[in-house]
C-alpha positions as a printed NumPy array, in Angstrom:
array([[ 35.693, 132.202,   8.214],
       [ 32.619, 133.642,   9.739],
       [ 31.442, 136.773,  11.406],
       [ 28.503, 136.128,  13.727],
       [ 25.415, 138.314,  13.964],
       [ 27.252, 141.613,  13.615],
       [ 26.255, 143.287,  10.352],
       [ 22.628, 142.111,  10.612],
       [ 20.556, 141.859,  13.756],
       [ 19.974, 138.353,  15.099],
       [ 16.311, 138.435,  14.047],
       [ 16.988, 139.432,  10.437],
       [ 19.859, 136.989,  10.103],
       [ 17.791, 134.152,  11.57 ],
       [ 14.928, 134.974,   9.193],
       [ 17.179, 134.908,   6.124],
       [ 18.918, 131.656,   7.102],
       [ 15.69 , 129.997,   8.241],
       [ 14.024, 130.595,   4.873],
       [ 17.14 , 129.409,   3.035],
       [ 17.503, 126.196,   5.082],
       [ 13.795, 125.434,   4.827],
       [ 13.843, 125.953,   1.045],
       [ 16.965, 123.786,   0.683],
       [ 15.196, 120.924,   2.45 ],
       [ 11.814, 121.474,   0.768],
       [ 10.046, 121.84 ,   4.127],
       [  6.811, 123.813,   4.449],
       [  6.141, 126.181,   7.336],
       [  3.497, 123.743,   8.588],
       [  5.979, 120.868,   8.609],
       [  8.616, 122.948,  10.37 ],
       [  5.999, 123.972,  12.945],
       [  5.193, 120.302,  13.543],
       [  8.856, 119.311,  13.9  ],
       [  9.9  , 122.222,  16.103],
       [  6.775, 122.666,  18.229],
       [  6.735, 126.369,  17.297],
       [  3.469, 127.865,  16.009],
       [  3.262, 128.47 ,  12.26 ],
       [  2.419, 132.159,  12.809],
       [  5.509, 132.575,  14.985],
       [  7.684, 130.922,  12.332],
       [  6.258, 133.223,   9.677],
       [  7.098, 136.193,  11.878],
       [ 10.633, 134.914,  12.442],
       [ 11.197, 134.412,   8.715],
       [ 10.156, 138.   ,   8.083],
       [ 12.883, 139.14 ,  10.503],
       [ 10.424, 140.246,  13.177],
       [ 10.343, 139.089,  16.755],
       [ 13.084, 138.476,  19.274],
       [ 14.259, 134.832,  19.049],
       [ 15.191, 133.109,  22.305],
       [ 17.816, 130.437,  22.915],
       [ 15.05 , 127.848,  23.23 ],
       [ 13.52 , 128.86 ,  19.886],
       [ 16.821, 128.758,  18.005],
       [ 17.801, 125.365,  19.439],
       [ 14.346, 123.958,  18.579],
       [ 14.75 , 125.151,  14.987],
       [ 18.301, 123.805,  14.846],
       [ 17.12 , 120.356,  15.96 ],
       [ 14.068, 120.408,  13.673],
       [ 16.146, 121.288,  10.594],
       [ 19.105, 119.076,  11.511],
       [ 21.572, 121.962,  11.266],
       [ 23.89 , 123.542,  13.853],
       [ 22.827, 126.747,  15.586],
       [ 25.531, 128.653,  13.721],
       [ 23.897, 127.726,  10.391],
       [ 20.976, 129.891,  11.503],
       [ 22.925, 132.744,  13.099],
       [ 26.04 , 133.277,  10.943],
       [ 26.978, 135.095,   7.785],
       [ 30.178, 134.3  ,   5.937],
       [ 32.507, 136.972,   4.611],
       [ 36.174, 135.99 ,   4.116],
       [ 38.996, 137.597,   6.038],
       [ 42.647, 136.986,   6.853],
       [ 42.181, 138.284,  10.374],
       [ 38.926, 137.95 ,  12.255],
       [ 38.13 , 140.369,  15.074],
       [ 34.796, 140.006,  16.813],
       [ 33.768, 142.483,  19.487],
       [ 31.229, 140.951,  21.828],
       [ 29.502, 144.303,  22.354],
       [ 28.658, 144.421,  18.622],
       [ 26.811, 141.086,  18.627],
       [ 23.114, 140.711,  19.36 ],
       [ 22.348, 138.743,  22.507],
       [ 20.42 , 135.493,  22.29 ],
       [ 18.649, 135.175,  25.644],
       [ 17.015, 132.302,  27.495],
       [ 15.527, 131.878,  30.961],
       [ 18.878, 132.455,  32.646],
       [ 21.507, 132.681,  29.902],
       [ 22.653, 135.391,  27.502],
       [ 24.727, 134.081,  24.583],
       [ 26.728, 135.906,  21.929],
       [ 28.088, 133.652,  19.18 ],
       [ 31.633, 134.829,  18.503],
       [ 32.725, 132.312,  15.899],
       [ 31.846, 129.242,  13.862],
       [ 34.771, 127.012,  12.853],
       [ 34.581, 124.108,  10.418],
       [ 37.46 , 121.631,  10.254],
       [ 37.788, 118.084,   8.913],
       [ 37.334, 116.97 ,  12.539],
       [ 33.945, 118.603,  12.957],
       [ 32.177, 121.874,  13.608],
       [ 32.82 , 124.218,  16.539],
       [ 30.848, 127.217,  17.814],
       [ 32.411, 129.673,  20.27 ],
       [ 30.124, 131.695,  22.538],
       [ 30.525, 134.453,  25.095],
       [ 28.121, 133.213,  27.778],
       [ 26.633, 134.989,  30.776],
       [ 24.464, 133.147,  33.297],
       [ 22.132, 135.324,  35.361],
       [ 21.468, 134.426,  39.016],
       [ 17.69 , 134.888,  38.831],
       [ 16.697, 131.581,  37.187],
       [ 17.819, 128.106,  36.097],
       [ 18.419, 127.443,  32.389],
       [ 17.188, 124.018,  31.293],
       [ 17.949, 122.321,  27.979],
       [ 16.262, 119.223,  26.587],
       [ 19.511, 118.289,  24.844],
       [ 21.081, 118.676,  21.412],
       [ 23.852, 117.027,  19.381],
       [ 27.492, 117.487,  20.31 ],
       [ 29.673, 118.141,  23.335],
       [ 29.635, 121.29 ,  25.449],
       [ 32.897, 122.701,  26.821],
       [ 32.615, 125.359,  29.57 ],
       [ 35.361, 127.594,  30.973],
       [ 34.3  , 129.899,  33.8  ],
       [ 35.89 , 133.353,  33.831],
       [ 34.078, 134.955,  36.79 ],
       [ 31.484, 133.751,  39.302],
       [ 30.42 , 130.24 ,  40.22 ],
       [ 28.459, 128.059,  37.785],
       [ 26.475, 124.938,  38.691],
       [ 25.943, 122.511,  35.8  ],
       [ 23.758, 119.407,  35.986],
       [ 23.929, 116.677,  33.331],
       [ 22.998, 112.997,  33.378],
       [ 22.095, 113.105,  37.062],
       [ 25.437, 114.595,  38.087],
       [ 25.982, 118.157,  39.373],
       [ 29.296, 120.013,  39.328],
       [ 30.121, 123.511,  40.549],
       [ 32.754, 125.499,  38.644],
       [ 34.731, 128.545,  39.738],
       [ 37.018, 130.917,  37.814],
       [ 39.468, 128.991,  35.629],
       [ 37.561, 125.695,  35.933],
       [ 36.655, 123.629,  32.863],
       [ 33.894, 121.066,  32.323],
       [ 32.869, 119.089,  29.233],
       [ 29.883, 116.798,  28.712],
       [ 27.884, 115.232,  25.92 ],
       [ 24.844, 117.425,  25.456],
       [ 22.4  , 114.874,  24.027],
       [ 20.372, 114.561,  27.23 ],
       [ 18.678, 117.077,  29.53 ],
       [ 21.037, 119.467,  31.298],
       [ 20.848, 122.7  ,  33.259],
       [ 22.872, 125.731,  34.345],
       [ 22.622, 127.912,  37.422],
       [ 24.65 , 130.881,  38.665],
       [ 25.37 , 130.13 ,  42.318],
       [ 25.919, 133.613,  43.73 ],
       [ 25.864, 136.432,  41.218],
       [ 26.433, 136.778,  37.481],
       [ 28.659, 134.162,  35.813],
       [ 30.792, 135.03 ,  32.796],
       [ 32.121, 132.077,  30.846],
       [ 33.181, 130.728,  27.466],
       [ 31.05 , 128.013,  25.87 ],
       [ 32.462, 125.909,  23.042],
       [ 29.981, 123.634,  21.263],
       [ 31.723, 120.771,  19.482],
       [ 29.829, 118.769,  16.881],
       [ 31.329, 115.553,  15.449],
       [ 31.581, 115.335,  11.636],
       [ 28.602, 112.961,  11.394],
       [ 26.26 , 115.265,  13.364],
       [ 26.283, 118.033,  10.734],
       [ 28.354, 116.954,   7.727],
       [ 30.418, 119.774,   6.247],
       [ 29.128, 120.661,   2.804],
       [ 31.431, 121.39 ,  -0.166],
       [ 32.385, 125.033,  -0.299],
       [ 31.649, 125.643,   3.384],
       [ 34.031, 128.071,   5.058],
       [ 36.628, 126.268,   7.148],
       [ 40.072, 126.608,   8.586],
       [ 42.86 , 124.745,   6.8  ],
       [ 43.781, 121.565,   8.659]])
């Protein structure tokens, strides 16, 4: 059972996990730079715990390493009861979105990441795509989501799911949107390794 980005800042935690994942796979900084499209100097800075990683950076690294985002942003103490206060978690920001990863859950059916998501009305957030399915539940505001050439507008209490492999975008229609984002990865996207924390089935 995991606690996300609370004890360490997001930058330090990303740096620690990035080095560990890169070492596990035997990938040089130069190779990771090539795969991710992120400059080698920037990667070196990130591994040292410096800098302020964006959503785009973390997703690029996740795709380049073939690991879920939570593998780069989580630490794993055990607990019978897990309480996560959103205010205690570092924000991962993009062009229009602020994300706080609340939880990573591994089950025999796959991997799930739970985020507190806020979409700002001043820009459109675009994603090139990533493995898995996105599930959105809007709490306040109106959220416009475009995926695979289709656009849907969600209001409070509305739910939308889509496969996230292709380009997609998010836009707050009139004011700040608060929502829950659940990222669901099938077992074959990121196989669960022996000894990984998980919930009993």
